[in-house]
N, C-alpha and C positions, 0 to 999 in steps of 0.2 A: 446667782439670784440671792444667795446669802440669806441671812436671818430676816431681812425685810421682805423676802419672798419676791424680789424684783431685780431685774438687771437693767439699770438705767443707761449704762454706757452704750449699748448697741443702738438704742433709739437716738440718743443725743448726738452720737458721733456720725451716724450714717443716714438716718431717715428723716430727722426733724426738718432739714432744709428742703426735702422733697415734698413733704406733706403739709408744712405750715408756712404761712407768709413770713418773710424775713426782711429786715431792714438792710439796705445796701450801704449804710453809713452816711449817705448824702441826703437823708430825709425821705428817700424814695422807698417804697415797699415792693418787694418782689412777690408775685403770686406763687402759690404752690403749683407744682407741675402736674398734679394728678388729683382728681376728685375721688375720694375713697369712701367706702362704706363706713359711716360713722360708728356703727356698732362694732365692727371688726377692728376699726382703727383705735377706738377707745380701749378695747380689750388688749390689743397688741401694744398699745402705747404705755410703756411702763416708765414714765418719767419721774415718778415720785414714789415714796414708800407708802403712800396712801392708796389702798385698793380702789379700783373704779367701781361704778355702780353695780355692775353685774356680779363682780366678785364679792363686794361687801354685802349684797342682799341675798346671794345664793350660797355663799360659803362663809360660815362663821363657826366659832366654837360650839354654838347651839346646834349646828348640824349633827354633831356627834353625841348629843345628849340622849340619855336613856328614855325609852318610852314608858310612861306611867299607865296610861289607859287610852281607850278610844271611845268617843261618844258618837252616836248615830242620830241623824235627823232626816226628816222627810221633806223633799223639795217638790214644789209644783212642777209637773213635767212640762206643761205648755210654757210657763214663764221661764223655766230654765232653757228651753229651746230658743225662746225669743232672745234671751241674753246671749246665747251662743251665736245667733244670727247677726248680732250687733258688731261682730268682728269686722264687717265691711263699712260700718257707719260710725262706730264709736271706738274710742281708745281705752285701753286698760287704765290710762291715767284718770279716767272718770270714776274709777272704782278703787277702793282700798280695803284693808282688812276689817274696817268697821262698817262697810257697806252692808245693808240689810240683804240677806239671802232670800230668794223667792220661795219661802217656806210654804208648805201645804197648809191652807187654812179652811179648806172645804170641809164642812161638818159631816158630809156624807162619806168621807174617806176616813177609814180607821188607819192611822199612820203606822207604817212599818208592820203591816200584818199581811193582807192578801190583796193589795192594790198596786201590784207591780206595773200595771199598764197605765197608771195614773200618777205615778210619783217616781222621783229619783231618790236613791239613798246617798246621803252625804256624810262623809266621815270627818271627824275632827280629832287629830292626834295631839294628845297632851303629853308634853315631855317634862322630865325632871328638871328642876331649876339648878341642881347641883351635881347630879351623878352623870357620868359619861358611860357609854357602852364599853364593853370589855375590848381592849386593844388586840389581845391575842386572837379572839374570835373574829374581829374585823379584819385583821391581817390575813387570817386563814381563808376567809371568804374571798379576799382580793387575789391572793396567790392561787387559789383553787380555780379561779375564773380567768387566769392568764393562760391562753391556749398555746402561745408560742413557746416551745422548749428552748430555742436558741434566739436570743434577742439580737436584732440587727438594727443598730441606731443610724445606719445610713440608708435604710429603706423606708420611704414614706408610707408604703402600704403596711409593712410590718409594724411600724410605730403607731399608725392609726389604730390598728387592731389592739396593740398593747395598751394605748391610752384609753380606748373605749372599754377594754376588759377591766381596767382599774375601776371605772365608774360602774360597770356592770356588777363586779364583785361587791362593791359598797352598797349598791342599790338592792341587790339580792339579800344582803345581810339585814338591812333595815326592813325590807318587805317581809322577810322571814320573821323578824321580831313582831311585826304587826299580826301575822298569821298565828304566831304563838300566843299572843294576847287573845285573839279571837277564839283560839282553841280553849282557853281557860273559861270562856263564857258559853261554849257550845254544849250546853247540857239540856237544852229544851228544843223540841221539834214540833211544837204545837201549831206553828203557822208556817207558811211558805217562806217568809223572811227568815225565821229562825232555822228552818231546814237548810237554807242557803248558807247561813253562818256555820252551821254544823258541818256541812260538806267542805267548806273552805278550811275550817279549823282542824279537820281530821285527815287532811291530805297526807299521804306518805311522802317521804323525801323525793322519790322518783317522780311522783305526780306533781309535787310542788315545783320541781325544777322544770318540768314540761310546761306547767301553767305559767311560770315566770317568763320563760323564753317566748311563749306564744303571745303573752300580753306585751312584752317588750317589743317584739317585731311589729305587732299590730299598731301599737302606739307610735312607733317610729314612722311607719308608713303613713299613718294619719297626720302626724306632724309635718311630714314632707309635703303632703297634699295641701295642707293649710298654708304653709309658708310659700310654696311655689305659686299657689293661686293668688296670694297677696302680692308677691313680686310681679306677676304677670299683670295684675290689676293696676299697679303703680306704673309699670313700664308703658302700658297702653295710655294711661293718663298723661304721662310725661312726654309722649310723642307729640301731643298737640299743645302742651303747655311748656314752652321752652324757658320761661323765666325761673331761674334757680330758687327764687323766693316762694314760688307757688308750687314747685315740683314736690311730689310725694316720695317718701322713702321710709323704709322700716327702721325705726330707732331701737335702741337697746331696751326701751320700755316694753316692746312687743313681747319679749320673753322674760325679762326680769320680773315684770308684774304678774307673771304666772303664779308667783308665790303668794299673791294676795288671795288666790283661790276664790276670787269673786268677780273677776273681769271676763270679757268675752273670750280671750285666749284660753283660759282654763275651761270654761264651759264648752267651747267649741271642741277642744281636744278631748275632754272627758266624754261628752255626749256622742261625738262621732266615733270615738274608739269603742264605746259600748255598742253602738249600732253595727260596727264593722266586725266586732269580735265574735268568733264562733266557739261555743262550748263543746269540747270533745268528750266522747264517751270514756276516754282514758281518765278523766278527772273523777267522774262519778256516773251513775246511771242517768243518762239524759232522757230516758223515757219518763222522768219525773214531770210533774206539772210545769207548764211553761213559765209560770210565775216564779218557781224556784230558780230556774235558769236565769231569768231576768234579774232577780235579786243577786244571784251569785256574780253575774257580770258587773253589776253596779258597784258592789262592795269591793271586789277584787281589783277592778280598774281604778277606782278612786283611791284605794290603798296604794296601788302602784305609783300613781302620779304624785301622791303626797310623800312617798318614801324614796322616789327615784328622780326628783326634779333636777339634780346635778347631771345625771345621765341625759335627761331631756334637753338641758342646756347644751351639753356637748353635741348631741344629735342636731340641735338647731344650728350650731356653728358649722357642723359638717354639711348640713343642707345648704346654707348660704355659700359655703366654699364650692360645693359641687355645682351649684347653680351658676356661679360666676365662671367656672371652668366651661360650662355648657355655652355661655355667652361669649367666651373667648376673652374674658377680662382677667388677665394674668396677674395684674397688680392686686386686685381685691382677693383673688383666689390664694395668692401667697400670703396676704394678710390673714386670711382665714386659717391657713396652715399655722402661722405664728400664734394666732389667737387660741387654737386648740392646744398647742404646747404650753402656752403661758397659763391658760385656764386650768389645765391638768396639773401643771407644776404648782400653781397656787393652792389647788385643792389638796394635793399630797403634802405640801409644806404646812398646810393648816393642820393636818393630822399630826405632823411632826411637832409643831409648836404647841399643840393642844395637849399632847401626851408626854412630851419630852421631860417636863419637870417632875413627873411622877413615875417615870419608867427608867429602867437601866438602859445603858447604851446598847447592850446586847438585844434587848427586847424591841428596841426601836430601829434596829439595824436594817430590817427589810424595807422600812419606809425610807430610810436614808439612801438605800441602794436604788430605790425607784426614783428618788429625786436626782441622784447622780446620773441615772440613765436618761432622764429627761433633759438634763443640762448638756449631756454629751450629744444628744440628738439635736438640740438647739444649736450647739456649736457646729455640728456637721452641716446643717442646712444653711448656715451663714458663712461657712468657710470656703465655699466653692469659688467665690469671687468677691471683690470689694462690694459691700452692700449697696453703696450708692450707684456704682456702675451697673450692678445686676438689676436694680430697680429701674434705672433709666432704660436699660435694654428691654426690660419687660414692658415699660411704658411704650417704647417704640414698637415693640411686637404687638401690643394691644392695638395701637393705631393702624398697623399694617393689616391686622385681622379685620378691623372696622372697614378699612379701605377695600380690602378684598371682598368683604361681605357686600359692600355697596356695588362693586364691580359685578359680582355674581348676580345681585338683584337686577342690575342694568341688563346683563346678558339674558337673564330670565325674561325680562320684559321684551327684549328684542326677539327672543325665541317665540314668545307668545304672539307677538305681532306678525312674525314671519309665518307661524303656523296658521294664523288667520288669513294671511295673504295667500298661502298655499291652498287652503281650503277653498278660497274664492276662485283660484286658478283651476283647481280640480273641478269645481262646480261648473265654471264656464266651459271648460274642455268637454265635460260630459254633455252640456247643452249643445255645443257645436257638433259633437259627434252624433247626437240625436238628429240635429238639423241636416247634417251631411247624409245620414241614413235615409231620412225622408226624401231628400233631393235625389239620391241615387235611385230610390224606388220610383220616384216620379219620372226620372229620366228613362228608366227601363220600360215603364208603362208606355211612355210616349214613343219610344223607339219601336216597341212591339206593335203599338197601335199603328204607327206609320208604316211598318213592314206589312201589316195585315191590309191596310188601305191600298198600298201600292200593289200588293199581290192581287187583291180582288179587282182593282182597276185594270191591271194588265190582263187578267183573265177575261174580264168583260169586254175589253177592247179587242182582244184576240178572237172572241166568239161573236163579235158584233156583225150583224147583217142588216140589210135594208128592211127586213121584215120584223126582227126582234127589237131593234132600237136600244141595244145595251149601252151604246155611247151616251145616251141621255142619263142612264143610271150612274155612270162615272161622274158626269157633271153634278148630279144631285149629291153624291157621296162627298165629292170635293167641296161643294158649297157648304154642306152641313158641317164638315170638319173645320173649315175656316171659321164658320160662325161660332162653333163651340170654343175654338181657340180664342176668338175675340171676346166672347163672354167671360171665359176664365181669366183672361188678362185684365178685363175691366173690373172683375170682382177683386183681383189682387190689388189693383190701384186704389179702389175704394177702401179696402181693408187697411192698407198702409196709411191712407189719409186719416182714417178713424183712429188708428193707433197713435199717430203723431199728435193728433189733437188732444189726446189724454196725457 
């Protein structure tokens, strides 16, 4: 990737013909074989020495500028929540760094005092125009947060942890600098807002580390929920809108413009994380007034987002990658893997190029080692097969997954239909069994009745004399029995005629 921070050979040699339309030489244009996620594609597409939008807007020399001070403003809670809800209806492109924030204007609210249930606290970090943070301290924070003792550049799992640890260490360092500044102004506890600042600024190292880890986890979970909900929304839309021109997709602006700190993505991430985050007793005495806890959450989480956006971008790429794996899209999931490596490499190389002119080769060596590790990992994941063959195989595998998924859906439909048919058979069988039971009872009653009549008739005939006239009784019984049978049969005939008429 060299001094330009890019490796153009890999893409030009192996991937360009797969993902970009090409001319066959006779005037005809061949279509690309696969429709890829444009965000991941643009990030993994290193065809020039010019950084793409996400790299240029989220990583620059200014990323490592020293913090001068922090200013605090009060935002209208309802209006901020409304802007967060616009994530489903508006794009971050509709907002920029000059967009007016929903500042609190209600004269009945005393800003940044005791109105935590009516306002959000917004932080603005003001950086030095010339001074950079200390490289030694930054490197120490990075290396302290790399958990793996033995690096395995052939393991995707280990390297994912390694790359995320790099961003975690950087984020923790800048978040700590923000807390240190807050510590310098934490000398007044006259209001709930100032008490919250005091508690944040006076955290011990162990409590600070716990707070950072908790905010980091909560923010990541919230980000994943937001992104997956957006993807699901677009997938459902695209199922009924097959025209590529009208289909919806998440563009790189979705996360790049988070840095405007004015659009729906920022407000949604900030507000939802504040609502989801739980303040623990390990930070400070949570028996304090609820307003203190609310202000503490607002300040700490907004500080985290504005000092850790590179880590948030990395988590965003990871979320897209994991989502494509869940959908069985191996092409885009591989692009996500490449995007994570290239984004991390660009970030670390930016540290290298920013500090190299003013540092000795020995002092910059740790950063150079990280760059070498990333390049070795990129080489490993691309050396298992010819890239073009690998991607075509993945393309075919994706098609097979889609076909199998359709087969599974067809089988599921047949199973549901068969289950319905079986339920009908079971119902009909139960009905027939009930009818059979009634017929058996009816038959038994008739047989018993017949036996009784025959027995009685035989006894009467046997006892018959000229004086008692029992023979006449037998005739009466027989006549009544025949009459009853005729009436019952007539009733059945009438009942069947009525049923058929309905």
